[in-house]
C-alpha positions as CSV (number, residue, x, y, z in Angstrom):
1,X,153.1,114.7,69.1
2,X,155.4,115.4,66.3
3,X,156.1,118.7,64.6
4,X,157.4,119.5,61.4
5,X,158.2,121.5,58.1
6,X,157.1,119.9,55.0
7,X,159.0,122.4,53.0
8,X,162.8,123.0,53.8
9,X,164.7,126.6,54.5
10,X,166.5,128.1,51.6
11,X,168.5,130.8,51.7
12,X,166.8,133.7,49.9
13,X,163.4,132.6,52.3
14,X,165.8,132.8,55.5
15,X,167.0,136.5,54.2
16,X,163.3,137.6,53.4
17,X,162.4,136.5,57.0
18,X,165.4,138.5,58.6
19,X,164.6,141.5,56.5
20,X,161.0,141.0,57.5
21,X,161.4,141.1,61.4
22,X,164.4,143.9,61.6
23,X,161.9,146.5,59.6
24,X,159.0,145.3,61.8
25,X,161.4,146.1,64.9
26,X,162.5,149.5,63.6
27,X,159.4,150.7,62.8
28,X,157.5,149.4,66.1
29,X,160.0,151.0,67.6
30,X,159.3,154.3,66.1
31,X,155.6,154.2,66.0
32,X,154.5,152.1,68.5
33,X,152.7,154.3,71.0
34,X,150.9,156.0,67.9
35,X,149.9,152.7,65.8
36,X,150.3,149.8,68.4
37,X,147.2,148.1,67.0
38,X,147.9,147.9,63.8
39,X,151.8,146.0,64.9
40,X,150.0,143.3,66.6
41,X,147.5,142.7,63.3
42,X,150.4,142.4,61.0
43,X,152.5,140.9,63.2
44,X,149.5,137.9,63.4
45,X,149.1,138.5,60.0
46,X,152.3,138.1,58.6
47,X,152.7,134.4,61.4
48,X,149.9,133.2,59.7
49,X,151.6,134.4,56.2
50,X,154.6,131.9,57.2
51,X,153.0,128.8,58.4
52,X,151.6,129.1,54.9
53,X,154.6,129.8,53.4
54,X,156.8,126.3,54.7
55,X,153.6,123.9,55.7
56,X,154.1,123.0,59.4
57,X,152.2,119.4,59.8
58,X,151.3,118.5,63.5
59,X,151.0,114.6,63.8
60,X,149.2,113.4,67.0
61,X,147.1,110.2,67.3
62,X,144.5,108.8,69.9
63,X,143.5,106.2,71.5
64,X,139.7,104.6,71.9
65,X,138.3,101.4,73.5
66,X,134.9,100.4,73.1
67,X,133.2,97.7,73.9
68,X,131.9,94.8,71.3
69,X,128.3,93.8,71.5
70,X,126.5,90.4,71.4
71,X,124.0,89.8,68.8
72,X,120.7,88.0,69.8
73,X,118.7,87.1,67.0
74,X,114.6,85.8,68.8
75,X,113.1,83.4,66.2
76,X,109.3,85.1,65.6
77,X,107.9,83.0,62.8
78,X,104.5,82.0,63.2
79,X,105.9,78.0,64.1
80,X,106.7,79.4,67.5
81,X,103.6,80.0,69.1
82,X,102.4,76.4,68.2
83,X,105.1,74.3,70.2
84,X,103.4,72.7,73.4
85,X,106.3,73.4,75.4
86,X,107.4,75.8,76.1
87,X,104.5,78.0,75.1
88,X,104.5,81.8,74.1
89,X,104.4,83.1,76.9
90,X,106.6,81.0,78.7
91,X,109.2,81.8,75.6
92,X,108.5,85.3,76.6
93,X,109.2,85.2,80.3
94,X,112.6,82.7,79.7
95,X,113.6,85.9,77.1
96,X,113.4,88.8,79.9
97,X,114.9,86.9,82.3
98,X,117.9,85.9,79.9
99,X,117.8,89.9,79.2
100,X,118.3,90.2,83.0
101,X,121.4,87.8,83.8
102,X,123.1,89.7,80.6
103,X,122.4,92.8,82.3
104,X,124.0,91.7,86.0
105,X,127.2,90.1,84.0
106,X,127.7,93.2,82.6
107,X,127.6,91.7,79.1
108,X,126.9,94.0,76.1
109,X,124.0,92.8,73.5
110,X,122.4,93.8,70.8
111,X,118.1,92.7,70.5
112,X,116.5,91.5,67.5
113,X,113.7,89.3,66.2
114,X,113.4,87.2,63.1
115,X,111.1,85.7,60.6
116,X,111.0,87.2,57.2
117,X,113.1,89.8,57.9
118,X,115.5,90.8,60.6
119,X,115.2,93.4,62.9
120,X,115.3,95.5,66.4
121,X,113.7,93.2,69.2
122,X,110.5,95.5,70.3
123,X,108.6,94.2,73.1
124,X,107.7,90.6,73.4
125,X,107.4,88.3,70.5
126,X,103.8,87.5,69.2
127,X,104.7,84.2,66.7
128,X,103.1,86.6,63.8
129,X,106.0,86.1,61.5
130,X,104.5,84.3,58.2
131,X,107.9,82.4,57.7
132,X,111.6,82.3,58.5
133,X,114.5,83.2,57.2
134,X,117.6,81.7,59.0
135,X,119.6,83.1,56.2
136,X,119.1,86.9,56.9
137,X,121.2,86.0,59.7
138,X,123.8,85.2,57.8
139,X,124.0,88.0,55.9
140,X,123.6,90.3,58.6
141,X,126.4,88.5,60.5
142,X,128.5,89.4,57.8
143,X,128.1,93.0,57.2
144,X,128.6,94.0,61.1
145,X,131.4,91.1,62.2
146,X,133.4,93.5,62.5
147,X,131.3,95.4,65.6
148,X,130.0,92.6,67.3
149,X,131.6,90.0,69.6
150,X,129.5,87.1,68.7
151,X,125.8,86.0,67.7
152,X,123.3,83.8,69.4
153,X,120.4,82.4,67.5
154,X,117.3,81.4,69.8
155,X,114.7,78.9,67.2
156,X,113.1,76.0,66.3
157,X,115.4,75.7,63.2
158,X,112.7,75.2,61.2
159,X,113.8,77.5,57.7
160,X,111.0,77.7,55.5
161,X,112.1,80.1,52.9
162,X,115.8,82.2,51.6
163,X,118.7,79.5,50.9
164,X,120.0,76.7,52.9
165,X,121.0,77.9,56.3
166,X,123.8,75.4,56.9
167,X,125.5,76.9,53.5
168,X,124.8,80.2,54.5
169,X,127.0,80.6,57.9
170,X,129.5,78.5,56.7
171,X,133.1,80.7,57.8
172,X,131.4,83.7,59.2
173,X,134.1,84.8,61.7
174,X,132.7,84.7,64.7
175,X,131.3,82.5,67.2
176,X,128.1,81.4,66.3
177,X,126.0,79.9,69.7
178,X,122.3,78.8,69.2
179,X,119.4,77.8,72.0
180,X,116.5,75.4,70.4
181,X,113.1,75.6,71.2
182,X,110.4,73.3,71.3
183,X,110.2,69.1,70.5
184,X,111.9,67.2,68.5
185,X,108.5,65.6,67.4
186,X,106.5,67.5,64.9
187,X,102.4,68.5,65.2
188,X,100.3,66.3,63.5
189,X,99.2,67.3,60.1
190,X,96.7,65.5,57.2
191,X,96.2,68.1,53.8
192,X,95.8,67.1,50.3
193,X,98.3,68.7,48.5
194,X,96.6,68.4,45.3
195,X,94.0,67.0,42.3
196,X,94.5,65.8,39.1
197,X,91.3,65.3,37.2
198,X,90.0,66.6,34.0
199,X,89.1,69.5,33.5
200,X,86.4,68.4,30.7
201,X,84.5,65.1,30.7
202,X,82.0,63.8,28.2
203,X,78.5,62.7,30.3
204,X,78.5,58.8,31.0
205,X,81.9,58.2,30.2
206,X,84.2,57.1,32.8
207,X,86.6,59.8,34.2
208,X,89.6,59.2,36.4
209,X,90.7,61.5,39.6
210,X,94.0,61.4,41.8
211,X,94.5,63.0,44.8
212,X,97.5,63.5,46.6
213,X,97.7,63.1,50.5
214,X,100.2,64.5,52.2
215,X,101.0,64.4,56.3
216,X,103.3,65.5,58.5
217,X,104.0,64.5,62.0
218,X,104.2,61.0,64.3
219,X,101.5,59.1,62.2
220,X,101.1,55.8,61.5
221,X,97.4,54.7,60.5
222,X,95.2,54.4,58.2
223,X,92.5,57.1,57.0
224,X,89.2,57.5,54.8
225,X,89.4,59.4,51.7
226,X,85.3,60.1,50.0
227,X,84.9,62.0,46.6
228,X,81.4,63.5,47.0
229,X,79.3,64.9,44.4
230,X,78.1,68.1,46.1
231,X,76.9,66.4,49.0
232,X,76.0,62.7,47.9
233,X,79.0,60.0,48.5
234,X,80.5,58.9,45.0
235,X,82.6,57.0,46.8
236,X,85.7,55.7,49.5
237,X,88.8,54.8,50.1
238,X,91.1,53.7,52.8
239,X,94.7,54.9,52.6
240,X,97.9,54.2,55.0
241,X,99.8,57.3,56.1
242,X,103.2,57.4,58.1
243,X,104.1,61.1,58.3
244,X,106.7,62.8,58.1
245,X,106.1,64.7,55.1
246,X,105.2,61.0,53.2
247,X,102.7,61.0,50.5
248,X,100.1,58.8,49.1
249,X,97.9,58.2,45.9
250,X,94.9,57.9,46.1
251,X,92.9,57.5,42.8
252,X,88.8,56.9,42.1
253,X,86.6,56.2,39.0
254,X,83.5,57.8,38.6
255,X,80.7,58.3,35.7
256,X,78.9,62.1,35.6
257,X,75.5,62.0,35.3
258,X,74.2,65.2,35.0
259,X,75.9,68.3,32.5
260,X,77.2,71.6,32.9
261,X,80.0,72.5,35.2
262,X,79.9,70.0,38.3
263,X,80.9,70.5,41.6
264,X,83.2,67.8,43.2
265,X,84.9,67.5,47.1
266,X,87.1,65.2,48.4
267,X,88.4,64.9,51.9
268,X,90.2,63.2,54.3
269,X,89.6,61.9,57.6
270,X,90.8,64.0,60.4
271,X,92.7,63.2,64.0
272,X,91.9,64.9,66.8
273,X,95.4,66.6,67.5
274,X,95.4,67.6,64.1
275,X,96.9,71.6,63.9
276,X,94.9,72.6,60.6
277,X,91.8,70.8,59.6
278,X,90.9,72.8,57.3
279,X,93.1,71.7,54.5
280,X,91.5,68.3,55.0
281,X,89.4,68.6,51.7
282,X,89.7,70.4,48.2
283,X,86.8,71.3,45.9
284,X,86.8,71.2,42.4
285,X,84.9,71.4,39.3
286,X,84.5,69.3,36.2
287,X,83.2,70.4,32.9
288,X,80.5,67.6,31.6
289,X,79.5,67.8,28.5
290,X,77.5,66.1,25.7
291,X,79.1,64.7,22.9
292,X,76.2,66.8,20.1
293,X,74.1,69.6,21.6
294,X,71.3,69.6,18.9
295,X,70.2,73.0,17.6
296,X,67.0,73.9,15.6
297,X,67.4,77.4,14.2
298,X,64.2,78.8,12.7
299,X,64.8,81.7,10.5
300,X,61.3,83.8,8.8
301,X,63.2,85.8,6.3
302,X,67.0,86.1,5.6
303,X,69.0,89.2,7.1
304,X,72.5,90.2,8.0
305,X,72.3,88.6,11.4
306,X,71.4,84.9,9.8
307,X,74.7,84.2,8.2
308,X,77.1,85.5,11.8
309,X,74.5,83.8,13.6
310,X,74.6,80.0,11.9
311,X,78.4,80.7,11.1
312,X,79.1,81.0,15.2
313,X,77.2,77.6,16.0
314,X,78.8,75.7,13.7
315,X,81.7,77.0,14.9
316,X,81.9,74.7,17.6
317,X,82.3,70.9,16.3
318,X,79.6,69.8,19.8
319,X,76.7,71.6,17.8
320,X,75.0,70.0,15.0
321,X,72.5,72.4,13.7
322,X,69.3,72.4,11.7
323,X,68.6,75.4,9.9
324,X,64.7,75.9,9.1
325,X,64.2,78.5,6.9
326,X,60.7,79.9,6.1
327,X,59.8,80.1,2.3
328,X,56.2,79.9,1.8
329,X,53.4,80.1,4.1
330,X,53.5,76.0,5.4
331,X,57.1,74.8,4.2
332,X,60.9,75.5,5.6
333,X,63.7,74.6,3.6
334,X,64.2,71.8,6.3
335,X,61.3,69.8,5.9
336,X,59.0,70.8,9.6
337,X,58.1,66.8,9.8
338,X,62.0,66.7,10.9
339,X,61.7,68.7,13.4
340,X,59.0,67.1,15.3
341,X,60.6,64.0,14.9
342,X,64.2,64.9,16.5
343,X,65.3,66.4,20.2
344,X,66.8,69.7,20.5
345,X,68.8,70.9,23.1
346,X,67.6,74.5,21.8
347,X,65.5,75.7,19.6
348,X,66.6,79.6,18.4
349,X,64.0,81.6,16.9
350,X,66.2,84.3,14.6
351,X,63.6,86.6,12.7
352,X,61.0,84.1,13.7
353,X,58.0,84.1,13.4
354,X,57.3,87.2,11.5
355,X,53.1,86.3,11.1
356,X,52.4,85.4,14.7
357,X,52.1,81.2,15.1
358,X,48.9,79.2,15.5
359,X,47.2,78.3,18.6
360,X,47.7,74.4,17.4
361,X,51.7,75.2,16.6
362,X,52.1,77.1,19.9
363,X,50.6,74.2,21.9
364,X,52.4,71.4,20.0
365,X,55.5,73.4,20.5
366,X,55.0,73.9,24.1
367,X,55.0,70.3,24.7
368,X,58.2,69.8,22.8
369,X,59.9,71.9,24.4
370,X,58.3,70.6,28.3
371,X,59.2,67.1,27.1
372,X,62.9,67.3,25.9
373,X,63.8,70.3,28.0
374,X,64.6,71.8,25.5
375,X,66.6,76.3,25.7
376,X,64.4,79.1,23.7
377,X,66.0,81.8,22.6
378,X,64.3,84.4,20.1
379,X,66.6,87.2,18.5
380,X,64.2,90.2,17.1
381,X,64.9,90.3,13.1
382,X,63.8,93.7,11.3
383,X,61.0,92.2,10.1
384,X,58.7,91.6,12.9
385,X,57.5,93.5,15.3
386,X,55.7,93.1,18.8
387,X,52.6,91.2,16.9
388,X,55.0,88.6,15.7
389,X,55.8,87.2,19.2
390,X,52.0,86.6,20.4
391,X,52.0,83.0,21.8
392,X,55.7,82.4,21.7
393,X,56.6,85.4,24.0
394,X,54.7,83.1,26.6
395,X,56.4,79.9,26.2
396,X,60.0,81.7,26.5
397,X,58.5,83.6,30.0
398,X,58.2,86.8,28.9
399,X,55.3,89.6,27.5
400,X,55.2,92.1,25.1
401,X,53.8,95.4,25.6
402,X,52.1,97.7,23.2
403,X,55.5,100.2,23.0
404,X,55.4,101.2,19.9
405,X,59.2,101.7,18.8
406,X,60.8,103.3,15.7
407,X,62.8,101.7,13.2
408,X,66.3,103.9,13.2
409,X,65.7,105.1,16.5
410,X,68.8,104.0,17.9
411,X,69.5,103.7,22.0
412,X,72.3,104.1,24.2
413,X,72.7,100.9,26.3
414,X,74.4,99.2,29.4
415,X,74.9,95.6,30.6
416,X,73.7,95.0,34.6
417,X,77.4,94.4,35.8
418,X,78.1,97.2,33.7
419,X,81.2,95.1,32.4
420,X,82.4,96.1,30.0
421,X,82.2,100.4,30.5
422,X,78.6,101.2,28.5
423,X,80.3,104.6,27.3
424,X,82.4,102.3,24.3
425,X,79.1,100.9,24.0
426,X,77.5,101.4,20.0
427,X,73.5,102.1,20.4
428,X,71.0,99.5,19.4
429,X,67.5,99.9,17.8
430,X,64.3,98.3,19.7
431,X,62.0,96.0,18.1
432,X,60.7,94.5,21.5
433,X,58.9,96.0,24.6
434,X,59.0,93.1,27.1
435,X,58.0,92.5,30.7
436,X,58.6,89.6,32.7
437,X,56.0,87.5,33.0
438,X,57.0,86.1,37.4
439,X,60.6,86.7,39.2
440,X,62.7,83.6,37.6
441,X,64.0,86.6,34.8
442,X,67.2,88.7,35.1
443,X,68.3,91.6,33.3
444,X,71.3,91.3,31.6
445,X,71.5,94.6,29.4
446,X,69.0,97.1,29.8
447,X,68.6,100.3,27.4
448,X,68.9,104.2,29.2
449,X,65.2,103.7,28.9
450,X,64.9,101.3,30.5
451,X,63.3,98.5,28.5
452,X,65.3,95.2,28.2
453,X,67.7,94.8,26.1
454,X,68.8,91.2,26.7
455,X,66.3,88.5,29.2
456,X,67.2,85.4,31.0
457,X,63.9,83.5,32.3
458,X,64.0,79.8,33.9
459,X,60.5,78.4,34.3
460,X,60.2,74.7,35.3
461,X,63.7,74.3,34.3
462,X,63.1,75.3,30.7
463,X,66.0,77.9,29.9
464,X,64.7,81.1,27.9
465,X,66.8,84.0,26.6
466,X,65.3,86.8,24.5
467,X,67.1,89.7,22.8
468,X,65.0,92.7,21.8
469,X,67.2,94.3,19.2
470,X,67.3,93.0,15.3
471,X,71.3,94.6,15.6
472,X,73.1,92.1,16.6
473,X,75.3,92.2,13.7
474,X,76.7,95.3,14.8
475,X,78.1,93.8,17.8
476,X,79.7,90.4,15.6
477,X,82.1,93.7,14.1
478,X,82.6,95.4,17.5
479,X,86.1,94.8,19.2
480,X,87.2,96.1,22.4
481,X,89.4,94.3,25.3
482,X,86.1,92.3,26.2
483,X,84.1,91.1,23.0
484,X,80.7,92.2,23.4
485,X,79.0,89.5,20.1
486,X,80.4,86.6,22.7
487,X,78.7,88.3,25.9
488,X,75.9,88.7,24.5
489,X,75.6,85.5,22.0
490,X,77.9,83.2,23.3
491,X,77.6,83.4,26.8
492,X,73.6,83.0,26.2
493,X,74.1,79.8,23.9
494,X,76.6,78.5,26.9
495,X,73.6,78.7,29.4
496,X,71.1,77.6,27.6
497,X,73.1,74.6,27.1
498,X,74.0,74.7,30.5
499,X,77.4,73.7,29.4
500,X,80.6,75.5,28.5
501,X,80.9,75.1,25.2
502,X,80.9,78.8,24.2
503,X,84.2,78.9,25.5
504,X,85.6,75.5,23.4
505,X,88.3,75.6,26.7
506,X,87.9,74.6,30.6
507,X,90.5,75.5,32.6
508,X,91.3,75.1,36.5
509,X,93.2,76.2,39.5
510,X,94.6,72.8,41.0
511,X,93.0,73.9,44.5
512,X,90.3,76.7,45.3
513,X,92.4,78.5,47.8
514,X,96.3,78.9,48.6
515,X,98.1,80.1,51.4
516,X,100.2,83.3,50.3
517,X,103.7,82.4,48.2
518,X,102.3,79.1,47.5
519,X,102.8,78.0,43.6
520,X,99.4,77.4,41.9
521,X,98.9,75.2,39.0
522,X,96.4,75.9,36.8
523,X,95.6,73.4,33.7
524,X,93.2,73.2,30.8
525,X,92.0,70.6,28.3
526,X,92.4,71.5,24.4
527,X,88.0,71.0,22.9
528,X,88.5,72.0,20.0
529,X,89.5,75.3,18.3
530,X,92.2,75.3,15.0
531,X,93.2,78.8,16.2
532,X,94.1,77.4,19.4
533,X,97.3,76.3,18.3
534,X,98.7,79.5,18.9
535,X,98.3,79.1,22.7
536,X,96.7,81.2,26.1
537,X,98.6,83.3,28.4
538,X,96.5,84.4,32.4
539,X,96.4,87.5,33.3
540,X,95.4,87.2,37.3
541,X,94.0,90.7,39.2
542,X,93.0,91.9,42.4
543,X,90.2,94.2,42.6
544,X,90.5,95.3,39.2
545,X,94.0,95.8,39.7
546,X,96.5,94.2,37.5
547,X,98.6,91.7,39.5
548,X,100.7,89.6,37.2
549,X,100.2,87.4,33.7
550,X,102.0,84.0,32.5
551,X,102.0,82.0,29.4
552,X,100.5,78.7,29.0
553,X,102.6,75.5,28.2
554,X,101.6,72.2,26.4
555,X,102.0,69.2,28.0
556,X,102.3,67.0,25.3
557,X,101.9,63.7,27.2
558,X,99.3,64.8,29.1
559,X,97.5,66.8,26.2
560,X,97.1,69.7,28.4
561,X,97.6,72.9,28.8
562,X,99.6,74.5,32.2
563,X,100.6,77.3,34.1
564,X,101.8,78.4,37.0
565,X,102.7,81.2,39.2
566,X,103.4,81.9,42.4
567,X,100.4,83.7,44.9
568,X,100.1,86.9,46.2
569,X,99.6,88.8,49.2
570,X,96.1,87.9,50.6
571,X,92.7,88.6,49.1
572,X,90.3,87.7,46.9
573,X,91.9,87.2,43.4
574,X,90.5,86.6,40.3
575,X,92.0,84.9,36.6
576,X,91.2,86.1,33.2
577,X,92.8,83.2,30.5
578,X,93.3,84.7,26.4
579,X,93.6,83.0,23.9
580,X,96.7,84.2,21.9
581,X,95.1,84.3,18.9
582,X,92.2,86.6,19.2
583,X,92.5,88.2,22.8
584,X,89.3,87.2,24.0
585,X,88.8,86.4,27.3
586,X,88.1,82.5,27.6
587,X,87.8,82.3,31.4
588,X,87.4,84.3,34.3
589,X,87.8,82.8,37.7
590,X,87.8,83.7,41.1
591,X,90.5,82.2,43.9
592,X,91.1,82.8,47.2
593,X,94.8,83.5,48.7
594,X,94.6,83.0,52.7
595,X,97.6,84.1,55.3
596,X,100.6,81.6,55.2
597,X,100.1,78.6,57.5
598,X,103.4,76.7,56.0
599,X,105.0,77.6,59.5
600,X,102.0,76.0,61.1
601,X,103.1,72.8,59.0
602,X,106.5,72.6,60.4
603,X,106.6,73.0,63.9
604,X,109.4,70.8,66.0
605,X,112.9,71.3,67.5
606,X,115.3,70.6,64.5
607,X,118.0,70.1,66.7
608,X,120.5,68.9,63.5
609,X,120.4,72.6,62.2
610,X,121.3,74.6,65.1
611,X,124.3,72.0,65.8
612,X,125.3,72.3,62.4
613,X,125.6,76.2,62.8
614,X,127.8,76.4,65.9
615,X,129.8,73.5,65.2
616,X,130.8,75.3,61.9
617,X,131.4,78.8,63.8
618,X,133.2,77.4,66.9
619,X,129.9,77.9,69.0
620,X,127.9,75.2,71.0
621,X,124.3,74.1,70.8
622,X,122.2,74.6,74.4
623,X,118.4,73.9,74.6
624,X,116.2,76.1,76.0
625,X,116.0,74.5,79.4
626,X,119.8,74.8,79.6
627,X,120.2,78.4,78.5
628,X,121.6,79.4,81.8
629,X,124.7,77.7,80.5
630,X,125.5,79.8,77.9
631,X,126.4,82.5,79.7
632,X,130.2,81.4,80.0
633,X,130.6,80.9,76.7
634,X,129.6,85.0,75.7
635,X,132.9,86.6,77.2
636,X,132.4,90.5,76.8
637,X,135.2,91.6,74.6
638,X,135.8,95.0,72.7
639,X,138.4,96.6,70.4
640,X,140.9,99.4,70.7
641,X,141.0,101.6,68.3
642,X,144.1,103.7,67.7
643,X,143.4,107.1,65.3
644,X,146.2,108.4,63.7
645,X,145.5,112.4,63.2
646,X,147.4,115.1,60.9
647,X,147.1,118.6,61.1
648,X,148.3,120.3,57.6
649,X,148.3,124.4,58.2
650,X,147.7,125.2,54.3
651,X,144.9,122.8,53.9
652,X,143.6,124.5,57.3
653,X,140.4,126.9,55.8
654,X,140.0,128.2,59.4
655,X,143.6,130.0,59.0
656,X,142.9,131.5,55.8
657,X,139.9,132.4,57.2
658,X,141.7,133.9,60.6
659,X,143.9,135.9,57.6
660,X,140.9,137.8,56.4
661,X,139.4,138.1,59.2
662,X,143.1,140.6,60.4
663,X,143.2,142.1,57.2
664,X,139.7,143.3,57.4
665,X,139.6,144.6,61.0
666,X,143.3,146.8,60.0
667,X,141.4,147.7,57.0
668,X,137.9,149.2,58.9
669,X,140.4,150.7,61.8
670,X,142.4,152.6,59.4
671,X,139.7,153.8,57.8
672,X,137.8,155.1,60.9
673,X,141.3,157.5,61.9
674,X,141.5,158.7,58.3
675,X,144.4,156.6,57.3
676,X,142.6,155.7,53.7
């Protein structure tokens, strides 16, 4: 320890000090019995003030020796529990024995587990980690290398996320040993990696399906790949699989026979030792359309709804409309003979009939509808009443009730699924009061009074729809986040025609379920609006909570729209495809995200990586069965810390407080003795 003054003494300072001492001695000699306490306090204050004046410095140092621990990192990812040898239970027993030997050899250590992140080891390994990020260990070592003697990584060496470990561990500055767990041969897994197919096709046209089959593990055999239409086998082929992550392409070609969204499945045969057979099959949809749909539109008297309905139908280039406008009692704008001679996919009655149709007309119409399997849609008009639909309502599967309705009496209503919110919907008047004839009817929208606004019916494969308000034109001009007119009219047309023509674009994910963190690919075929040139975007929701959004890009080579996004946490999600032209929802479809199983597809010992990590950091690699030999490579290390300490009296707050205490004490004593 050293003691010295920062300030040097000059003559004036020395004179002041000497004079002060002599004066103090003289006063103390003459008054020491009476004021002894005050002299002591003043002497202490004087000494402290002198220390402040000359600012002496005390320097001293302390030595401290501390042991440096070894950092142990145990792999807790899912792949650890899938190794046949050693088992997870055997690994946990081996870890307990390993730690006990470290204690017995007085080797200081700290234990961690790692998967997606590095954390303190608490209890036994569970193999619950969804991914393996070995690069995080390198980051931890870099941040704490001055506090560690070295590191030991116990793992199977299979990184499934993060940076390339062999690069992350370069020049860490510490010895890093590795212990490899598991067998070098991988578990076997065969799965359908992706399916490429058109999202829209024409009935009886040949369509091409391509499936990418990937195999992992020690495989070298032929497997069957089958294409199903629901449960009906369409085609089957054999493919040679070689494992080790190799991929094979299987192509199918067939002619769809049914209209609408048809569900197909591709399935590959499995093997007895396969780790996961749920990914051996994938479902996908293809929208099968007719080249043209013919619609007969009957109008009793043109009104505000007529032009809107006709324009909406003609905007779709797959729909051909024959418009029959009633001119006289037995005459239409288009000869009625043309109607009887033409096969129609849909017959739409708009403000027609105004007067009840004759029984003979009803009878012939019913035969035509049944033989041609035509859909029926009835849209209430301003010139109709309950009697207008006598006879026709029975064909459509509805029954008219004699409930009087007043013109101009508007009622609030809502969709059965309450989407969108009923508070935002405009009130509508009611023209017809209907009930269903059988249990094949479903109400899509209802009035607050309980009467039906929009209903659908299926009877002997004949589909029918009725809209009981004459105010559908109001919905056409009503806009909100979900276009109500589209939900009422366009979706009804789509349902009646058994097709997706109402949405012109049909988009599909490359799989019907995903693992967490996988990339999902969404593609769609452009069918026909000029406005689609502006493009599309997709929003992803989970239980009505917005998750993410991304834009589509046009693949010019394949003439399809494509988008991709990384799947979030496990759960059931839905995606909404929007047109950039009017923000309208083109399609809404659900999909599932499962817990990540990426670990299960890579279960083997990657000795190469573990040896590279050890070799680049002055460490050694050991197999799990030879782990006891590592103790000779783990010497106990420590570090000596020499700390220099400096005490400067002028900077001491404690010294200043002490002076104030002495002065205050003297002041209190003087006041008690009456000296103030």
